[in-house]
LUMKE-864091 format. One record per residue (C-alpha): x, y, z. Coordinates in steps of 0.1 Angstrom, whole numbers. Each point is the difference from the previous one (the first is absolute). Example, Ala and Ser with C-alpha at 12.3 -4.5 7.8 and 13.67 -1.06 7.14 Angstrom:
2
     x     y     z
   123   -45    78
    14    34    -7
# end
This chain:
403
     x     y     z
   501  -153  -180
   -10   -36     8
   -37     8    -5
     3    16   -35
    -7   -32   -18
   -34    -9   -14
     2    26   -29
   -26   -15   -24
   -35   -13     5
    -6   -39     1
    -7    -9   -36
   -21    29    -9
   -32   -18    11
    -4    22    30
   -24    24   -15
   -18     5   -33
     6    31   -22
   -36    10     6
     7     2    37
    29    22    -5
   -21    23   -22
   -26     1    26
    26    10    26
    11    28   -22
   -37    13    -2
    -4    -3    37
    30    21    10
   -11    29    19
    15    35    -4
    27    -1    26
    34    15     3
    26   -27    -7
    26    -5    29
    28    11   -24
   -17    35    -4
     1    10    35
    26    28     4
    30    -6    22
    -4    33    17
   -12   -12    34
    -2   -32    19
   -36     4     2
    -2    -2   -38
    22   -31     0
   -20   -17    26
   -34     7   -19
    16   -14   -32
    11   -31    17
   -30    -6    21
   -22     3   -31
    22   -21   -22
    -1   -29    25
   -37     6     5
    -7    -4   -37
    28   -23   -13
     3   -26    28
   -16   -32   -11
    -4   -19    33
   -25    22    19
   -26   -28    -1
    23   -22    22
    24    25    16
    -7     9    37
    17    35     0
   -24    28     7
    11    24   -27
   -25    28    10
    15    -2    35
    35     5   -15
   -13    32   -15
   -13    13    32
    30    -9    19
    28    11   -24
   -14    30   -18
     6    23    29
    35   -14     5
     9     7   -37
   -15    35     3
    25     9    27
    30    -9   -21
    19    28   -18
    18    -5   -33
    25    25    14
     8   -23    30
    31   -22    -9
   -13   -27    23
   -35     0   -12
     4   -25   -28
    15   -26    24
   -32     3    20
   -22    -1   -30
    16   -33   -11
    -6   -14    35
   -37     9    -2
    -4   -16   -34
    16   -32    14
   -23     0    29
   -31     5   -22
     8   -30   -22
    17   -24    24
   -30   -23     3
   -12     0   -37
    -1   -37   -11
    13     6   -36
    34   -17     2
    11    16   -32
    -6    35    16
    31    22     1
     7    36     5
    29    18   -16
     8    35     9
    20    18   -27
    15    28    21
    11   -19    31
     8   -32   -18
   -21   -20    26
   -20   -30    -8
   -25   -19    21
   -17   -33    -5
   -27   -10    26
     3   -36   -10
    37    -1     9
    -6    13    34
   -30   -23     5
    18   -30   -12
    28     7    25
   -26    -2    28
   -17   -31   -15
    32   -19    -2
     2     1    38
   -29   -25    -1
    21   -25   -17
    29    -5    24
    12   -31   -19
     4    19   -31
    31    18   -12
   -19    30    -9
    26    18   -21
     8     2   -37
    27   -25   -11
    26    12   -23
    -2   -11   -38
    32   -19     6
   -19   -24    23
   -17   -14   -31
    26     5   -27
    27   -17    21
   -16   -22    27
   -27   -15   -21
    21    -1   -31
    26   -20    18
   -24   -28     9
   -17    -3   -35
    12   -27   -24
    33    14   -14
    -9   -10   -36
   -32    21     1
     7    28    24
    -3    35   -15
     0    35    18
     3    36   -10
     0    34    17
    -9    33   -16
    -7    36    12
   -35    15    -6
    -5    36   -11
    -6    11    36
    32   -16    11
   -16   -30    17
    21   -33    -4
   -19   -27   -19
     7   -37     3
   -13   -31   -18
     9   -36     5
   -11   -33   -17
    10   -36    -2
   -11   -34    14
     3   -20    31
    10   -36    -4
   -12     2   -36
   -35    -3    13
   -12    35    10
     2    31   -22
     7    32    20
    -2    37    -7
     6    31    21
     0    37    -6
    -3    30    23
   -17    22   -25
   -22    -4   -31
    17    27   -18
    20   -18   -26
    -3    28   -26
    10    28    24
    37    -7     5
    27    27    -7
    28   -26    -1
     6   -28   -22
   -31   -23     3
    15   -29    19
   -34    -9    15
   -22    -2   -32
    19   -32   -12
    -6   -16    34
   -38     6    -5
     1   -12   -36
    19   -32    11
   -27    -7    26
   -29     6   -24
    17   -25   -25
     2   -26    27
   -37     1    11
   -10   -22   -30
    28   -24     9
   -12    -1    36
   -35   -10   -11
    10   -26   -27
    30   -16    17
   -12   -27    24
    31     6    21
   -12    34    11
   -22     1    32
   -11    37    -1
     9    37    -2
    10    25    27
    -4    37    -6
    17    20    27
   -12    36     5
    14     8    34
    13    36     4
   -16     6   -34
   -13    37    -4
   -22    -7   -30
     2    15   -35
   -16    -3   -33
   -34   -19    -1
     9   -15   -34
    21   -26    19
   -32   -16    13
    -9   -12   -36
    37    -5    -9
     7   -23    28
   -32   -14    16
   -21     5   -31
    24   -24   -18
   -13   -28    24
   -36     6    -9
   -20    -8   -30
   -31    21     8
    -4    32    20
     2    -3    37
   -20    24    21
    18    11    32
   -23    27    13
   -17    33    -8
     7    36    -2
   -19    33    -1
    11    36    -4
   -14    35    10
   -25    15   -26
    -5    32    20
    13    23    26
   -22   -13    28
    18   -23    23
   -23   -30    -9
    -4     8   -37
    11   -34   -14
    -3   -19   -32
   -15   -35     1
    24   -28    10
    17   -15   -31
    18   -33    -3
    38     0     2
    14   -29   -20
    33   -15   -13
    -1    -6   -36
    23   -28   -15
    22    12   -28
     3   -18   -34
    17   -34     3
    -8    -5    37
    -3   -35    14
   -23   -17    25
    24    -3    30
   -13   -28    22
    28    -6    25
     3    18    34
     9    36     1
    13    16    33
     4    37     4
    22    11    30
    -7    36    13
     8    19    32
    -8    32    18
    18    20   -27
   -17   -14   -29
   -17    30   -13
   -27     8   -27
     4   -22   -31
    20   -25    22
   -32    -4    20
   -21    -6   -30
    24   -29    -8
    -8   -15    34
   -38     6    -4
     2   -16   -34
    17   -31    14
   -28    -2    25
   -25     2   -28
    15   -27   -21
   -11   -36     6
    35   -12     1
    14    31    18
    12     7    35
    13    29    19
    27    -6    26
    16    26    22
   -11    31    19
   -28    26    -3
     7    24   -28
     3    38     1
   -35     9    -8
     2    23   -30
   -25   -14   -25
   -16    31   -15
    10     4   -37
    18    31   -10
    -3    21   -32
    -1    38    -8
   -30    19    11
    -7    10   -35
   -12   -36    -6
   -22     0    32
   -16    23    23
    22    -7    29
    36    -9     9
    32    21     1
     2    37    -1
    21    30     7
    -7    29    24
     9    36    -6
     2    21   -31
    33    -2   -18
    26    27     9
    29    15   -19
    19   -31    11
   -25   -22   -18
    -8   -20    31
   -33    -5    19
    -1    -1    37
    -4   -38     3
    -8   -31   -20
   -27   -23    14
     4   -36   -12
   -31   -21     6
   -19   -29   -16
   -22     6   -31
   -26   -28     7
   -12   -24    27
     8   -37    -4
   -17   -29    19
     8   -36    -3
   -21   -30   -11
   -14    -4    35
   -12    36     0
    28     9    26
    20    31    -4
    36    -5    13
     9    37    -4
    19    11    31
     0   -36    14
    18   -22   -25
    -9   -33   -14
     4   -30    25
    19   -31   -13
   -16   -35    -4
    30   -13    20
    16    24    26
    39    -4     0
    19    31    11
    37     7    -6
    18     3    33
    34    15     9
    10   -33    17
    -8   -20   -32
    20    24   -21
    29    -2    23
    -1   -38    -2
    -3     2   -38
   -36   -12    -1
   -26    16   -24
   -31   -15    17
   -26    13   -25
    20   -14   -29
     9   -34    16
   -38    -3    10
   -10     5   -37
    26   -25   -11
   -10   -25    24
   -36     2   -12
     9    -4   -36
    27   -27     4
   -17   -23    25
# end
């Protein structure tokens, strides 16, 4: 799934161990969603409603009336019979209706028996894209970058690779220079250690990392472009590996907080979220431009926000997806993903609920969850431009650096 991306906390500074221990002390004696028996739809509903009620981390800013959802849907589920072959289809529909307006853009429901999946953000984004009639509004194939952009990079420096991730998703990476003056890097996922095929993309990343120092020290270079369009996110380690290499001291990009109790508003204090430079990092002083689009998700959005936070950084493109809440297992926090329904002989719960583990807010105090991060310079990709061989966001970035 496009949203299952931000699988680690940002740098471990999101909460102190003391907060986690306090959270454990404050957990009330409640039945976990995974222990509700799959013997009736009423039981499944109770497990799901309580799971979202206790684990969902955005109740302080979400406008959904969850108590109203209980009043409205409890009688509906009570009427469903496990002996009715059509009941499960109706139950899935009810769960989708209940969650369709939740702002968590990582939120995803996976139903083990029907095979259905539902992402409120995907449906919401389809509606929002209608507000941008000049934007293409669809995912571009990985080949657009591995072929189209590769073909216009300097032939002596161009390098590209394609791999398959463990979930079958195609991963692409491209690097090289434009006119020997601009260093460029693109990838559509930050999951370089999760490939099941030969790692053709990791050498591309390593080549780019080697060239960052050259881009800073060689006077011929005007700047760096990092392109995260259509990027679904991945391992948070890449923040330090890539952007941290351009810093010589930690850079604060926002704050996070987690749940410390089962009450909807039981939160830890806000903690700073920082990017820490790795050993041997340099003080990169030339311009950095990050290009992102409507399908830049999770960690890709953090790259865009980091560019906005850097004194020499700029974000060009379109408003991002809007999935900024970090993800981890709920054994590490008192919220986040959970399963509903006691395991059966088939060793499958009724459903898996994938949801953020913490809230994140940017430097300006703004939460972009469910809304997306706006660019510094709005430049959409249009079907007309693509048909004419024009990559407007990339050309705009190059023009700013080369002029």
